[in-house]
All heavy atoms as an XYZ file, in Angstrom:
970
protein
N      54.233     79.717     31.014
C      54.094     80.687     32.019
C      54.628     82.025     31.452
O      55.692     82.060     30.908
C      54.836     80.301     33.294
C      54.620     81.245     34.424
S      55.473     80.733     35.929
C      54.712     79.198     36.312
N      53.921     83.103     31.664
C      54.324     84.431     31.190
C      54.518     85.351     32.340
O      53.641     85.464     33.219
C      53.195     84.970     30.242
C      53.423     86.391     29.776
C      54.608     86.454     28.796
C      52.165     86.855     29.025
N      55.652     85.964     32.349
C      55.935     87.004     33.365
C      55.961     88.334     32.700
O      56.634     88.511     31.658
C      57.289     86.766     34.058
C      57.305     85.502     34.874
C      57.924     84.378     34.399
C      56.731     85.485     36.123
C      57.930     83.235     35.150
C      56.735     84.352     36.883
C      57.398     83.198     36.413
N      55.287     89.300     33.213
C      55.300     90.627     32.587
C      55.499     91.627     33.680
O      55.244     91.428     34.842
C      53.981     90.879     31.871
N      55.880     92.873     33.251
C      55.964     93.956     34.242
C      57.327     94.010     34.929
O      58.186     94.843     34.568
N      57.547     93.140     35.890
C      58.742     93.180     36.698
C      60.002     93.093     35.829
O      60.993     93.769     36.084
C      58.744     92.087     37.739
C      59.813     92.282     38.780
C      59.668     92.977     39.885
C      61.131     91.784     38.738
N      60.845     92.962     40.615
C      61.753     92.213     39.914
C      61.883     91.026     37.884
C      63.065     91.908     40.257
C      63.208     90.696     38.190
C      63.756     91.139     39.335
N      59.973     92.258     34.763
C      61.172     92.108     33.933
C      61.329     93.271     32.981
O      62.436     93.560     32.551
C      61.082     90.782     33.190
C      61.289     89.606     34.047
C      60.210     88.859     34.498
C      62.546     89.227     34.500
C      60.376     87.791     35.312
C      62.760     88.195     35.341
C      61.649     87.440     35.760
N      60.238     93.885     32.581
C      60.393     95.025     31.604
C      60.542     96.341     32.300
O      61.187     97.206     31.779
C      59.122     95.063     30.734
O      57.944     95.205     31.516
C      59.016     93.822     29.837
N      60.043     96.490     33.499
C      60.179     97.714     34.247
C      60.408     97.368     35.743
O      59.483     97.541     36.579
C      58.964     98.614     34.115
C      58.747     99.156     32.736
C      57.532    100.013     32.656
O      57.179    100.739     33.609
O      56.913    100.040     31.554
N      61.568     96.817     36.064
C      61.782     96.377     37.431
C      61.818     97.546     38.418
O      62.329     98.613     38.110
C      63.165     95.709     37.367
C      63.780     96.198     36.123
C      62.723     96.596     35.245
N      61.221     97.293     39.565
C      61.226     98.298     40.619
C      61.625     97.637     41.971
O      61.453     96.392     42.095
C      59.842     98.932     40.783
C      58.800     97.915     41.101
C      59.494     99.787     39.555
C      57.380     98.468     41.439
N      62.107     98.395     42.948
C      62.417     97.808     44.220
C      61.129     97.210     44.895
O      60.047     97.749     44.747
C      62.981     98.953     45.035
C      63.393     99.961     44.050
C      62.469     99.782     42.868
N      61.337     96.121     45.632
C      60.304     95.517     46.362
C      60.668     95.504     47.848
O      61.780     95.089     48.203
C      60.048     94.112     45.895
C      59.010     93.330     46.651
C      57.683     93.605     46.523
C      59.416     92.394     47.562
C      56.703     92.917     47.257
C      58.461     91.680     48.286
C      57.150     91.976     48.130
N      59.793     95.964     48.701
C      60.077     96.101     50.135
C      59.197     95.049     50.903
O      58.056     94.929     50.685
C      59.741     97.492     50.658
C      60.607     98.545     50.025
C      60.292     99.097     48.818
C      61.696     99.014     50.726
C      61.074    100.073     48.240
C      62.511     99.970     50.167
C      62.227    100.504     48.893
N      59.889     94.367     51.801
C      59.195     93.402     52.646
C      59.600     93.701     54.117
O      60.771     93.500     54.466
C      59.578     91.976     52.295
C      58.842     90.922     53.108
C      59.248     89.521     52.720
O      59.878     89.369     51.677
O      58.945     88.636     53.525
N      58.695     94.292     54.878
C      58.995     94.663     56.248
C      58.358     95.990     56.616
O      57.723     96.605     55.770
N      58.620     96.444     57.804
C      57.930     97.643     58.309
C      58.488     99.006     57.847
O      57.887    100.033     58.120
C      58.050     97.474     59.840
C      59.279     96.713     60.023
C      59.399     95.797     58.860
N      59.615     99.017     57.219
C      60.276    100.275     56.824
C      59.344    100.989     55.833
O      58.893    100.426     54.868
C      61.596     99.979     56.154
C      62.598    101.158     56.034
C      62.924    101.805     57.338
C      63.882    100.637     55.348
N      59.155    102.303     56.006
C      58.289    103.088     55.143
C      58.994    103.188     53.775
O      60.124    103.615     53.647
C      58.124    104.500     55.723
C      57.328    105.403     54.850
O      57.790    105.841     53.787
N      56.126    105.754     55.295
N      58.336    102.731     52.706
C      58.912    102.668     51.381
C      59.304    104.022     50.830
O      60.377    104.157     50.233
C      57.928    101.968     50.411
C      57.765    100.534     50.690
C      56.879     99.832     49.641
O      56.787    100.312     48.499
O      56.231     98.839     50.026
N      58.497    105.039     51.067
C      58.833    106.338     50.494
C      60.131    106.879     51.102
O      60.989    107.364     50.389
C      57.696    107.347     50.799
C      57.859    108.710     50.216
C      56.699    109.632     50.457
O      55.546    109.125     50.558
O      56.920    110.862     50.550
N      60.299    106.767     52.407
C      61.522    107.290     53.054
C      62.657    106.327     52.717
O      63.817    106.817     52.547
C      61.312    107.347     54.571
C      60.358    108.431     54.974
C      59.192    108.119     55.666
C      60.580    109.761     54.635
C      58.300    109.109     56.021
C      59.670    110.747     55.006
C      58.558    110.421     55.693
O      57.664    111.396     56.058
N      62.376    105.056     52.616
C      63.447    104.103     52.288
C      64.066    104.418     50.889
O      65.235    104.315     50.685
C      62.947    102.699     52.352
N      63.168    104.733     49.928
C      63.665    105.104     48.586
C      64.570    106.332     48.642
O      65.558    106.384     47.884
C      62.512    105.317     47.646
C      61.807    104.063     47.139
C      60.502    104.401     46.365
C      62.752    103.264     46.268
N      64.260    107.274     49.499
C      65.137    108.474     49.588
C      66.501    108.050     50.097
O      67.575    108.503     49.532
C      64.526    109.510     50.530
C      63.248    110.150     49.973
C      62.550    111.031     50.986
O      63.033    111.233     52.075
N      61.391    111.560     50.605
N      66.604    107.229     51.116
C      67.868    106.761     51.634
C      68.604    105.879     50.610
O      69.803    105.954     50.495
C      67.649    105.995     52.919
C      67.184    106.835     54.073
N      67.999    107.716     54.734
C      65.986    106.993     54.656
C      67.328    108.339     55.695
N      66.107    107.929     55.641
N      67.810    105.084     49.900
C      68.436    104.199     48.870
C      69.036    105.024     47.770
O      70.153    104.786     47.359
C      67.352    103.276     48.324
C      67.804    102.159     47.372
C      68.823    101.269     48.012
C      66.579    101.341     46.928
N      68.371    106.079     47.342
C      68.910    106.953     46.291
C      70.184    107.649     46.733
O      71.077    107.874     45.951
C      67.875    108.018     45.868
C      66.806    107.427     44.985
O      67.004    106.418     44.310
N      65.616    108.016     44.998
N      70.286    107.971     48.060
C      71.508    108.560     48.574
C      72.725    107.661     48.389
O      73.824    108.117     48.179
C      71.348    108.889     50.085
C      70.412    110.060     50.334
O      70.134    110.849     49.395
O      69.945    110.202     51.479
N      72.501    106.346     48.403
C      73.555    105.388     48.157
C      73.786    105.120     46.689
O      74.882    104.841     46.270
C      73.261    104.098     48.913
N      72.702    105.150     45.945
C      72.723    104.820     44.510
C      73.457    105.874     43.654
O      74.207    105.545     42.761
C      71.375    104.540     43.953
C      70.657    103.287     44.464
C      69.241    103.201     43.866
C      71.463    102.043     44.130
N      73.245    107.157     43.930
C      73.838    108.173     43.081
C      75.342    108.104     43.050
O      75.929    108.071     41.981
C      73.314    109.550     43.445
C      71.839    109.760     43.026
C      70.958    110.197     43.956
C      71.422    109.536     41.734
C      69.610    110.404     43.617
C      70.139    109.717     41.359
C      69.208    110.152     42.277
N      76.040    108.034     44.220
C      77.495    107.922     44.143
C      77.929    106.581     43.533
O      79.006    106.485     42.904
C      77.987    108.076     45.598
C      76.774    108.045     46.441
C      75.574    108.240     45.543
N      77.136    105.527     43.729
C      77.435    104.231     43.148
C      77.429    104.280     41.624
O      78.340    103.804     40.987
C      76.436    103.166     43.656
C      76.719    101.790     43.109
S      75.373    100.655     43.479
C      74.189    101.112     42.249
N      76.411    104.968     41.076
C      76.355    105.113     39.640
C      77.520    105.879     39.073
O      78.050    105.573     38.022
C      75.014    105.760     39.216
C      73.801    104.933     39.494
C      72.608    105.530     39.897
C      73.778    103.540     39.275
C      71.466    104.731     40.076
C      72.697    102.771     39.517
C      71.511    103.372     39.956
N      77.970    106.884     39.805
C      79.132    107.614     39.398
C      80.345    106.751     39.293
O      81.134    106.801     38.384
C      79.425    108.826     40.337
C      78.446    109.957     40.192
C      78.502    110.581     38.830
O      79.582    110.803     38.279
O      77.386    110.834     38.239
N      80.569    105.901     40.288
C      81.723    105.005     40.284
C      81.571    103.923     39.207
O      82.543    103.569     38.574
C      81.923    104.331     41.672
C      83.193    103.588     41.716
C      83.557    103.196     43.190
O      82.901    103.590     44.126
N      84.583    102.313     43.292
N      80.371    103.471     38.947
C      80.120    102.463     37.903
C      80.449    103.033     36.538
O      80.909    102.302     35.650
C      78.722    101.964     37.931
C      78.378    101.024     39.106
C      76.879    100.706     39.173
C      79.167     99.717     38.995
N      80.257    104.346     36.342
C      80.591    104.940     35.055
C      82.088    104.915     34.744
O      82.485    105.006     33.586
C      80.106    106.420     35.042
C      78.649    106.578     34.811
C      78.250    108.035     34.573
N      76.836    108.186     34.606
C      76.097    108.517     35.652
N      76.675    108.831     36.770
N      74.800    108.575     35.562
N      82.895    104.712     35.773
C      84.333    104.668     35.561
C      84.789    103.259     35.135
O      85.930    103.060     34.723
C      85.056    105.044     36.858
N      83.853    102.296     35.176
C      84.175    100.918     34.782
C      83.709    100.684     33.340
O      82.921    101.392     32.821
C      83.411     99.947     35.684
C      83.763     99.906     37.175
C      82.871     99.020     37.946
C      85.216     99.498     37.329
N      84.311     99.656     32.676
C      83.850     99.344     31.316
C      82.349     99.011     31.342
O      81.821     98.506     32.312
C      84.660     98.119     30.984
C      85.920     98.250     31.815
C      85.445     98.861     33.071
N      81.632     99.338     30.289
C      80.179     99.139     30.270
C      79.780     97.654     30.269
O      80.489     96.798     29.762
C      79.734     99.826     28.967
C      80.970     99.908     28.136
C      82.179     99.957     29.048
N      78.632     97.436     30.818
C      77.947     96.113     30.855
C      76.547     96.244     30.383
O      75.968     97.327     30.493
C      78.037     95.435     32.277
C      79.470     95.110     32.668
C      77.382     96.325     33.294
N      75.974     95.147     29.975
C      74.528     95.097     29.616
C      73.900     93.956     30.450
O      74.531     92.969     30.711
C      74.372     94.754     28.139
C      74.809     95.804     27.107
C      74.646     95.233     25.712
C      74.030     97.097     27.266
N      72.658     94.167     30.865
C      71.905     93.131     31.537
C      71.262     93.648     32.787
O      71.145     94.825     33.009
N      70.853     92.722     33.597
C      70.151     93.012     34.841
C      70.840     92.290     35.979
O      71.283     91.178     35.843
C      68.683     92.545     34.777
O      68.056     93.216     33.702
C      67.931     92.903     36.083
N      70.963     93.002     37.110
C      71.478     92.399     38.322
C      70.492     92.697     39.421
O      69.961     93.807     39.574
C      72.917     92.895     38.637
C      73.543     92.054     39.766
C      72.956     94.373     38.960
C      75.032     92.271     39.918
N      70.115     91.665     40.182
C      69.164     91.850     41.219
C      69.748     91.374     42.525
O      70.431     90.336     42.602
C      67.870     91.002     40.950
O      67.401     91.369     39.701
C      66.844     91.208     42.026
N      69.577     92.215     43.588
C      70.130     91.888     44.884
C      69.102     92.044     45.997
O      68.080     92.691     45.780
C      71.403     92.685     45.180
C      71.216     94.157     45.346
S      71.801     95.329     44.086
C      71.815     94.569     42.538
N      69.403     91.420     47.087
C      68.557     91.399     48.248
C      69.322     92.172     49.378
O      70.436     91.746     49.691
C      68.294     89.963     48.643
C      67.139     89.776     49.514
N      67.103     88.832     50.473
C      65.940     90.397     49.611
C      65.967     88.825     51.103
N      65.199     89.783     50.573
N      68.793     93.238     49.885
C      69.410     93.982     50.982
C      68.691     93.653     52.261
O      67.461     93.732     52.361
C      69.297     95.492     50.759
C      70.163     96.147     49.707
C      69.749     95.723     48.305
C      70.072     97.650     49.864
N      69.405     93.322     53.287
C      68.843     93.117     54.642
C      69.149     94.353     55.416
O      70.277     94.789     55.575
C      69.531     91.944     55.318
O      69.359     90.770     54.590
N      68.087     95.029     55.913
C      68.199     96.262     56.639
C      67.777     96.028     58.081
O      66.691     95.547     58.375
C      67.261     97.385     56.056
C      67.430     98.675     56.821
C      67.643     97.609     54.565
N      68.678     96.328     59.001
C      68.415     96.137     60.423
C      67.449     97.206     60.953
O      67.649     98.389     60.753
C      69.734     96.286     61.223
O      69.473     96.372     62.632
N      66.359     96.780     61.528
C      65.409     97.691     62.122
C      65.985     98.413     63.331
O      65.722     99.604     63.581
N      66.879     97.724     64.025
C      67.479     98.319     65.237
C      68.462     99.477     64.935
O      68.499    100.493     65.621
C      68.231     97.189     65.964
C      68.866     97.622     67.272
C      69.577     96.478     67.997
O      69.212     95.310     67.796
O      70.497     96.752     68.775
N      69.237     99.309     63.856
C      70.245    100.332     63.540
C      69.985    101.129     62.251
O      70.584    102.190     62.037
C      71.648     99.694     63.400
O      71.633     98.809     62.295
C      72.010     98.909     64.671
N      69.174    100.554     61.352
C      68.976    101.196     60.045
C      70.044    100.869     59.057
O      70.049    101.296     57.930
N      71.051    100.090     59.464
C      72.198     99.765     58.607
C      71.852     98.556     57.728
O      71.073     97.665     58.064
C      73.415     99.382     59.433
N      72.455     98.528     56.525
C      72.378     97.339     55.658
C      73.361     96.343     56.208
O      74.579     96.599     56.350
C      72.685     97.728     54.200
C      72.693     96.456     53.332
C      71.709     98.750     53.641
N      72.864     95.155     56.611
C      73.660     94.154     57.189
C      74.143     93.119     56.228
O      75.108     92.386     56.487
C      72.936     93.465     58.360
O      71.726     92.886     57.864
C      72.620     94.496     59.463
N      73.491     93.041     55.060
C      73.867     92.013     54.098
C      73.390     92.407     52.691
O      72.276     92.999     52.565
C      73.389     90.656     54.433
C      73.929     89.526     53.557
O      75.122     89.611     53.204
O      73.188     88.655     53.159
N      74.163     92.136     51.687
C      73.753     92.247     50.276
C      74.037     90.948     49.592
O      75.129     90.468     49.582
C      74.552     93.382     49.580
C      74.174     93.449     48.078
C      74.307     94.775     50.205
N      72.946     90.326     49.130
C      73.029     89.063     48.438
C      72.570     89.183     47.004
O      71.502     89.726     46.723
C      72.126     87.986     49.136
O      72.487     87.918     50.526
C      72.246     86.628     48.492
N      73.433     88.756     46.045
C      73.024     88.834     44.641
C      72.164     87.654     44.302
O      72.519     86.481     44.598
C      74.297     88.825     43.745
C      75.097     90.129     43.911
C      76.198     90.180     44.703
C      74.659     91.276     43.259
C      76.899     91.367     44.886
C      75.351     92.470     43.411
C      76.467     92.474     44.205
N      70.984     87.928     43.770
C      70.015     86.899     43.436
C      70.107     86.442     42.019
O      69.885     85.257     41.719
C      68.563     87.400     43.745
C      68.330     87.881     45.171
C      66.930     88.466     45.293
C      68.502     86.737     46.146
N      70.302     87.381     41.093
C      70.342     87.114     39.711
C      71.319     88.073     39.003
O      71.370     89.242     39.439
C      68.988     87.229     39.032
N      72.037     87.594     38.019
C      73.020     88.418     37.375
C      73.121     87.989     35.868
O      73.628     86.878     35.631
C      74.403     88.278     38.053
C      75.458     89.119     37.424
O      75.252     89.673     36.321
O      76.574     89.178     37.963
N      72.608     88.790     35.012
C      72.694     88.483     33.576
C      73.630     89.476     32.895
O      73.625     89.613     31.693
C      71.289     88.599     32.933
O      70.832     89.951     32.952
C      70.322     87.639     33.580
N      74.525     90.122     33.675
C      75.427     91.116     33.072
C      76.450     90.476     32.149
O      76.987     89.436     32.408
C      76.207     91.831     34.201
C      75.410     92.634     35.198
C      76.320     93.364     36.223
C      74.500     93.665     34.526
N      76.635     91.149     30.990
C      77.655     90.763     30.097
C      78.509     92.025     29.797
O      77.940     93.108     29.493
C      77.134     90.138     28.830
C      75.924     90.840     28.241
C      76.864     88.661     28.944
C      75.444     90.307     26.963
N      79.762     91.891     29.908
C      80.660     93.003     29.657
C      80.802     93.206     28.126
O      80.646     92.277     27.346
C      81.991     92.804     30.271
N      81.110     94.418     27.755
C      81.343     94.783     26.339
C      82.849     94.966     26.157
O      83.368     96.036     26.298
C      80.571     96.013     25.961
C      79.067     95.961     26.185
C      78.442     97.262     25.919
C      78.457     94.883     25.313
N      83.567     93.870     25.817
C      85.016     93.949     25.773
C      85.528     94.964     24.730
O      86.531     95.618     24.997
C      85.481     92.549     25.382
C      84.273     91.663     25.632
C      83.081     92.515     25.584
N      84.839     95.154     23.649
C      85.257     96.164     22.649
C      85.252     97.533     23.294
O      86.187     98.343     23.101
C      84.360     96.084     21.451
N      84.238     97.841     24.076
C      84.166     99.149     24.718
C      85.168     99.249     25.882
O      85.656    100.348     26.188
C      82.750     99.430     25.225
N      85.538     98.099     26.460
C      86.499     98.102     27.567
C      87.847     98.637     27.095
O      88.597     99.243     27.854
C      86.640     96.711     28.155
N      88.170     98.402     25.807
C      89.437     98.913     25.259
C      89.547    100.414     25.371
O      90.655    100.941     25.463
N      88.436    101.124     25.391
C      88.469    102.583     25.530
C      88.886    103.061     26.916
O      89.156    104.258     27.083
C      87.058    103.198     25.225
C      86.630    102.908     23.796
O      87.518    102.627     22.935
O      85.411    102.932     23.527
N      88.948    102.127     27.819
C      89.274    102.515     29.227
C      90.762    102.390     29.539
O      91.203    102.581     30.626
C      88.442    101.703     30.218
C      87.024    102.160     30.292
C      86.099    101.792     29.298
C      86.605    102.968     31.311
C      84.804    102.283     29.388
C      85.314    103.442     31.416
C      84.389    103.067     30.440
N      91.528    101.953     28.503
C      92.959    101.825     28.627
C      93.373    100.964     29.818
O      94.248    101.315     30.622
C      93.620    103.250     28.707
C      95.147    103.170     28.419
O      95.527    102.268     27.623
O      95.884    104.032     28.934
N      92.720     99.836     29.937
C      93.018     98.859     30.989
C      93.957     97.812     30.451
O      93.993     97.570     29.221
C      91.737     98.200     31.499
C      90.668     99.154     32.037
C      89.375     98.374     32.263
C      91.128     99.827     33.314
N      94.628     97.127     31.318
C      95.460     96.019     30.861
C      94.573     94.886     30.328
O      93.423     94.802     30.603
N      95.183     93.979     29.557
C      94.399     92.939     28.908
C      93.637     92.055     29.929
O      92.531     91.614     29.638
C      95.436     92.124     28.131
C      96.762     92.543     28.582
C      96.588     93.921     29.250
N      94.210     91.804     31.116
C      93.514     91.019     32.081
C      92.275     91.669     32.661
O      91.327     91.004     33.111
N      92.232     92.939     32.655
C      91.084     93.687     33.185
C      89.990     93.836     32.166
O      88.962     94.409     32.481
C      91.522     95.068     33.703
C      92.390     94.987     34.944
C      92.823     96.406     35.354
C      91.732     94.305     36.068
N      90.156     93.392     30.929
C      89.129     93.460     29.942
C      88.309     92.148     29.873
O      87.381     92.041     29.128
C      89.699     93.822     28.568
C      90.233     95.229     28.546
S      90.562     95.910     26.917
C      91.662     94.800     26.265
N      88.655     91.199     30.659
C      87.948     89.945     30.755
C      86.546     90.144     31.345
O      86.410     90.864     32.319
C      88.718     88.945     31.618
C      88.007     87.643     31.739
O      88.058     86.839     30.793
O      87.395     87.385     32.861
N      85.527     89.581     30.724
C      84.164     89.795     31.116
C      83.917     89.441     32.594
O      83.207     90.203     33.309
C      83.235     88.978     30.231
O      81.872     89.226     30.552
N      84.476     88.362     33.062
C      84.233     87.964     34.473
C      84.884     88.953     35.433
O      84.336     89.257     36.583
C      84.702     86.536     34.753
O      86.100     86.442     34.524
N      86.021     89.536     35.059
C      86.686     90.532     35.900
C      85.841     91.784     35.955
O      85.640     92.389     37.030
C      88.087     90.818     35.410
C      88.732     91.991     36.174
C      88.964     89.590     35.541
N      85.276     92.204     34.846
C      84.462     93.412     34.802
C      83.193     93.197     35.589
O      82.804     94.059     36.363
C      84.144     93.816     33.313
C      85.458     94.197     32.615
C      83.120     94.928     33.236
C      85.368     94.362     31.091
N      82.529     92.049     35.424
C      81.357     91.751     36.202
C      81.613     91.716     37.684
O      80.888     92.257     38.489
C      80.736     90.381     35.803
C      80.005     90.435     34.496
C      79.425     89.105     34.088
N      78.512     88.624     35.139
C      78.564     87.375     35.627
N      79.468     86.531     35.192
N      77.729     87.003     36.518
N      82.754     91.201     38.058
C      83.144     91.185     39.479
C      83.371     92.607     40.013
O      82.989     92.905     41.158
N      83.990     93.450     39.207
C      84.171     94.830     39.636
C      82.875     95.560     39.785
O      82.683     96.338     40.742
C      85.063     95.585     38.589
N      81.926     95.296     38.899
C      80.531     95.858     39.030
C      79.889     95.414     40.328
O      79.381     96.173     41.093
C      79.699     95.563     37.769
C      78.216     95.940     37.999
C      80.292     96.264     36.560
N      79.894     94.109     40.569
C      79.310     93.543     41.781
C      79.963     94.111     43.045
O      79.272     94.502     43.989
C      79.406     92.044     41.803
C      78.489     91.329     40.833
C      78.607     89.827     40.947
O      79.465     89.294     41.601
N      77.697     89.132     40.222
N      81.284     94.212     43.020
C      82.026     94.734     44.169
C      81.607     96.222     44.424
O      81.381     96.548     45.593
C      83.514     94.640     43.869
C      84.370     95.096     45.017
N      84.601     94.363     46.154
C      85.125     96.243     45.209
C      85.403     94.977     46.989
N      85.714     96.137     46.410
N      81.517     96.988     43.376
C      81.124     98.422     43.546
C      79.728     98.499     44.119
O      79.441     99.262     45.033
C      81.227     99.131     42.165
O      82.603     99.055     41.751
C      80.768    100.557     42.319
N      78.818     97.736     43.559
C      77.426     97.735     44.036
C      77.362     97.323     45.514
O      76.746     98.032     46.353
C      76.549     96.811     43.187
C      76.370     97.417     41.773
C      75.165     96.591     43.841
C      75.727     96.458     40.790
N      77.996     96.228     45.826
C      77.940     95.709     47.204
C      78.541     96.736     48.193
O      77.953     97.019     49.224
C      78.709     94.413     47.291
C      78.672     93.815     48.658
C      79.361     92.407     48.655
N      79.482     91.827     49.950
C      78.529     91.290     50.626
N      77.344     91.171     50.067
N      78.698     90.767     51.809
N      79.701     97.318     47.863
C      80.342     98.250     48.776
C      79.423     99.499     49.001
O      79.304     99.937     50.140
C      81.656     98.762     48.188
C      82.783     97.779     48.357
O      82.549     96.724     48.989
O      83.872     98.030     47.822
N      78.821    100.003     47.991
C      77.977    101.184     48.177
C      76.689    100.881     48.895
O      76.231    101.662     49.743
C      77.665    101.843     46.806
C      78.767    102.717     46.344
N      79.848    102.239     45.675
C      78.932    104.042     46.444
C      80.701    103.252     45.393
N      80.151    104.344     45.874
N      76.069     99.750     48.618
C      74.845     99.386     49.301
C      75.045     99.065     50.760
O      74.191     99.316     51.592
C      74.088     98.249     48.565
C      73.568     98.651     47.166
C      72.895     97.430     46.541
C      72.596     99.830     47.270
N      76.177     98.508     51.081
C      76.523     98.236     52.557
C      76.701     99.546     53.308
O      76.642     99.489     54.521
C      77.725     97.306     52.620
C      77.471     95.804     52.332
C      78.770     95.040     52.299
C      76.531     95.248     53.378
N      76.974    100.602     52.652
C      77.154    101.902     53.321
C      75.823    102.642     53.444
O      75.766    103.631     54.205
C      78.113    102.794     52.544
C      79.521    102.246     52.533
C      80.452    103.095     51.654
O      80.171    104.230     51.415
N      81.554    102.502     51.236
N      74.729    102.182     52.832
C      73.449    102.847     52.916
C      72.973    102.756     54.352
O      73.141    101.746     55.097
C      72.458    102.130     51.971
N      72.331    103.822     54.781
C      71.751    103.878     56.162
C      70.348    104.305     56.033
O      70.012    105.313     55.429
C      72.536    104.826     57.058
C      71.924    104.897     58.420
C      73.963    104.466     57.164
N      69.484    103.557     56.617
C      68.052    103.818     56.602
C      67.584    104.266     57.996
O      68.340    104.170     58.921
C      67.233    102.609     56.133
C      67.575    102.144     54.735
C      68.659    101.321     54.421
C      66.776    102.546     53.685
C      68.934    100.985     53.172
C      67.042    102.216     52.375
C      68.126    101.416     52.121
N      66.363    104.693     58.100
C      65.798    105.061     59.341
C      65.660    103.853     60.235
O      65.387    102.736     59.751
C      64.398    105.709     59.204
O      64.469    106.853     58.367
N      65.865    104.019     61.549
C      65.671    102.915     62.500
C      64.163    102.572     62.491
O      63.317    103.454     62.266
C      66.104    103.281     63.890
C      67.590    103.513     63.994
C      67.938    103.940     65.410
C      69.449    104.236     65.539
N      69.830    104.665     66.839
N      63.907    101.315     62.647
C      62.487    100.858     62.628
C      62.307     99.803     63.730
O      62.592     98.610     63.524
C      62.184    100.283     61.239
S      60.449     99.929     60.999
N      61.851    100.262     64.885
C      61.686     99.302     66.011
C      60.751     98.139     65.766
O      60.833     97.109     66.486
C      61.186    100.169     67.136
C      60.810    101.465     66.585
C      61.375    101.576     65.206
N      59.929     98.242     64.725
C      59.019     97.139     64.411
C      59.694     95.932     63.803
O      59.113     94.858     63.663
C      57.909     97.585     63.466
C      56.948     98.598     64.112
C      57.466    100.051     63.985
O      58.419    100.275     63.213
O      56.912    100.916     64.632
N      60.994     96.091     63.399
C      61.701     94.963     62.847
C      62.540     95.226     61.640
O      62.631     96.366     61.202
N      63.164     94.195     61.094
C      64.052     94.277     59.929
C      63.194     94.370     58.652
O      62.064     93.974     58.606
C      64.934     93.092     59.860
C      65.895     92.989     61.059
O      66.018     94.012     61.797
O      66.489     91.922     61.250
N      63.839     94.904     57.607
C      63.239     94.965     56.290
C      64.120     94.401     55.268
O      65.332     94.526     55.342
C      62.917     96.490     55.934
O      62.002     97.003     56.905
C      62.334     96.636     54.534
N      63.549     93.720     54.303
C      64.265     93.162     53.203
C      63.880     93.972     51.914
O      62.683     94.184     51.693
C      63.930     91.681     52.983
C      64.099     90.860     54.232
S      65.736     90.931     54.894
C      66.399     89.375     54.333
N      64.886     94.346     51.136
C      64.617     95.109     49.962
C      65.205     94.308     48.796
O      66.385     93.889     48.813
C      65.293     96.495     49.980
C      64.802     97.287     51.164
C      65.044     97.251     48.682
C      65.573     98.625     51.391
N      64.369     94.007     47.818
C      64.831     93.387     46.592
C      65.032     94.506     45.564
O      64.099     95.265     45.262
C      63.834     92.368     46.062
O      63.631     91.388     47.089
C      64.346     91.648     44.795
N      66.232     94.652     45.055
C      66.605     95.786     44.202
C      67.103     95.260     42.871
O      68.238     94.714     42.820
C      67.649     96.679     44.890
C      68.163     97.820     44.097
C      67.020     98.851     43.874
C      69.318     98.487     44.851
N      66.373     95.486     41.803
C      66.875     95.128     40.451
C      67.515     96.395     39.837
O      66.999     97.525     40.007
C      65.600     94.729     39.708
C      64.519     95.580     40.381
C      64.972     95.796     41.814
N      68.604     96.174     39.148
C      69.240     97.307     38.367
C      69.403     96.791     36.933
O      69.916     95.710     36.708
C      70.570     97.630     38.981
C      70.627     98.211     40.372
C      72.096     98.382     40.820
C      69.863     99.497     40.488
N      69.013     97.654     36.040
C      69.123     97.319     34.594
C      70.222     98.178     33.957
O      70.225     99.395     34.147
C      67.800     97.572     33.865
C      67.905     97.310     32.365
C      66.647     96.740     34.472
N      71.150     97.540     33.300
C      72.227     98.255     32.631
C      71.962     98.158     31.151
O      71.881     97.061     30.580
C      73.590     97.562     32.942
C      74.050     97.758     34.337
C      73.473     96.970     35.366
C      74.930     98.705     34.697
C      73.905     97.106     36.675
C      75.343     98.887     36.023
C      74.796     98.074     37.016
N      71.882     99.283     30.478
C      71.578     99.358     29.024
C      72.662    100.067     28.305
O      73.278    100.954     28.823
C      70.257    100.042     28.791
C      69.081     99.330     29.421
C      67.781     99.994     29.218
O      67.690    101.208     29.342
O      66.843     99.278     28.892
């Protein structure tokens, strides 16, 4: 079986009544500050994919579920961040990345959509 496209150029996937164009604008409002905070962490490589549940009633993100995580930390580069030895562990760095992503995405607010809830699958590639 061959999969192409999604793995080489992953894009968000929307399932539900929320207008994708407007949803991307709101999503970007949450992503830009998240990327700034991620730059303060030691670098990682890989892809992380999450599922966002967006309430149609409120427009709030009600849940962020990680679906796939192939992130690997670069311990050699982590030394440049002057962290203690325990904070250079790959699992600790991955956890910090996941925590940062989850916190920012849970703060995202979308337009209310009386037609129902929307699910967004969001892949992020770290290079």
